[in-house]
C-alpha positions in Angstrom: -10.6 -19.1 -27.9 -9.5 -16.7 -31.0 -8.0 -14.2 -28.6 -5.6 -15.0 -25.5 -8.0 -14.2 -22.5 -6.7 -14.3 -18.7 -9.1 -14.2 -15.6 -8.5 -11.7 -13.0 -11.0 -11.5 -10.2 -11.8 -8.1 -9.3 -13.1 -7.2 -6.0 -15.5 -4.9 -4.9 -16.2 -6.0 -1.4 -15.3 -9.3 0.4 -17.3 -10.5 3.4 -17.2 -13.4 6.0 -19.3 -16.1 6.0 -20.3 -18.8 8.3 -17.9 -21.8 8.0 -17.5 -23.6 4.8 -21.7 -23.1 4.1 -22.2 -20.5 1.4 -23.4 -17.4 2.9 -26.9 -15.9 1.5 -25.1 -12.9 0.9 -21.9 -14.7 -0.5 -22.0 -14.8 -4.6 -20.3 -13.8 -7.7 -21.0 -11.9 -10.9 -19.9 -14.0 -13.1 -18.8 -12.7 -16.5 -17.1 -15.8 -17.6 -17.9 -18.9 -19.7 -18.0 -21.4 -16.8 -20.7 -21.8 -14.7 -21.3 -20.2 -10.8 -20.4 -24.4 -9.3 -17.7 -24.1 -11.1 -16.6 -20.7 -9.8 -17.6 -22.2 -6.3 -15.4 -25.3 -6.5 -12.6 -23.3 -7.3 -13.2 -21.2 -4.4 -13.6 -23.6 -2.0 -10.5 -25.1 -3.3 -8.4 -21.7 -2.8 -9.6 -21.8 1.1 -8.7 -25.5 1.4 -5.1 -23.9 0.1 -5.0 -21.0 1.8 -5.9 -23.1 5.2 -3.3 -25.3 4.2 -0.2 -23.6 3.9 0.2 -19.6 2.8 3.1 -18.4 0.0 3.4 -15.0 0.5 5.8 -14.0 -2.3 5.3 -16.1 -5.3 5.8 -13.0 -7.2 9.2 -11.9 -6.2 12.3 -13.0 -7.8 15.6 -13.7 -6.4 14.6 -13.7 -2.5 13.8 -16.8 -0.7 10.3 -18.0 -0.5 8.3 -16.8 2.6 6.0 -19.7 3.3 3.5 -19.7 6.0 1.4 -22.5 8.3 -2.1 -22.7 6.6 -4.8 -20.5 8.3 -8.0 -22.2 9.1 -10.1 -18.6 8.9 -9.8 -19.1 5.4 -12.9 -21.2 5.8 -14.8 -18.6 7.0 -14.3 -16.0 4.1 -16.6 -15.9 1.6 -17.3 -13.8 -1.5 -19.6 -11.0 -1.8 -20.2 -9.7 -5.1 -16.8 -10.7 -6.4 -16.8 -9.8 -9.9 -15.0 -12.6 -12.5 -14.1 -11.5 -15.7 -12.0 -12.0 -18.8 -9.2 -9.6 -19.5 -7.6 -9.7 -22.6 -3.5 -9.8 -23.1 -2.4 -6.3 -24.0 -0.8 -6.3 -27.3 3.1 -6.5 -27.8 2.8 -2.6 -29.6 1.4 -1.6 -26.4 3.9 -3.7 -24.1 6.7 -2.3 -26.2 5.5 1.2 -26.1 4.8 0.9 -21.9 7.8 -0.9 -20.9 10.1 -1.4 -23.9 10.0 -5.4 -23.7 9.2 -6.8 -26.9 7.1 -10.1 -27.0 4.8 -11.5 -30.4 0.8 -11.5 -30.0 -0.4 -13.3 -27.8 1.8 -11.4 -25.2 0.5 -13.5 -22.1 0.8 -10.3 -20.4 -2.6 -8.5 -18.6 -2.3 -4.8 -17.0 -1.9 -5.2 -13.4 -4.2 -2.8 -11.5 -2.9 -1.1 -8.5 -2.3 -1.8 -5.4 -0.3 -4.5 -7.5 3.7 -3.9 -7.4 3.8 -4.9 -11.2 2.5 -3.0 -14.3 1.5 -6.3 -15.7 1.3 -9.6 -15.0 1.5 -12.9 -16.2 -2.0 -14.1 -17.9 -2.4 -17.8 -18.9 -3.2 -17.5 -22.4 1.3 -17.3 -23.1 2.5 -19.5 -20.2 -0.5 -22.3 -20.2 -1.6 -23.0 -16.9 -5.3 -24.0 -16.9 -8.1 -21.1 -16.1 -8.6 -23.2 -12.7 -5.3 -22.6 -11.4 -5.2 -18.9 -12.5 -8.7 -18.6 -11.0 -7.6 -20.6 -7.8 -4.7 -18.3 -7.5 -6.6 -15.1 -7.4 -9.2 -16.5 -5.2 -6.4 -17.1 -2.8 -5.4 -13.8 -3.4 -8.5 -12.2 -2.6 -9.3 -14.6 0.8 -5.6 -13.2 2.0 -6.7 -9.8 1.6 -9.7 -10.2 3.6 -7.6 -12.0 6.5 -5.0 -9.0 6.2 -2.1 -10.6 5.1 0.9 -8.6 3.2 -0.1 -8.8 -0.3 2.5 -6.9 -1.8 4.2 -10.0 -3.5 1.5 -11.8 -4.3 
């Protein structure tokens, strides 16, 4: 891609489905170049990761990891009109004006709306994790939120 893009899963509502099967109301509003079947594969992978182990604070710097056992309820959470859209990196000028941080374009940062505990989050453009890794992480966050976990450092 010409521009650096990150994927941010935005949730209108998440619901619970019937186990691992896809609920009739479960859906994505897919505004990416990826197929719905790709998104479903990533969602299922996120469910499996949450069911296996939960890291509640991967974004908290300087603290001990808070790792919990997995939660099998993750298999019952399906997306309900979950919007998946590309989000452009913030420009180096805007990032500097907002935070005083200097980075070259692409900055590798995107705006992180409330209730996020930081103003900007790392995008995949600068740091090169894959689309799949970023989106699965965002899907894990959506699943954990529905299950009632503390999302402060996710």
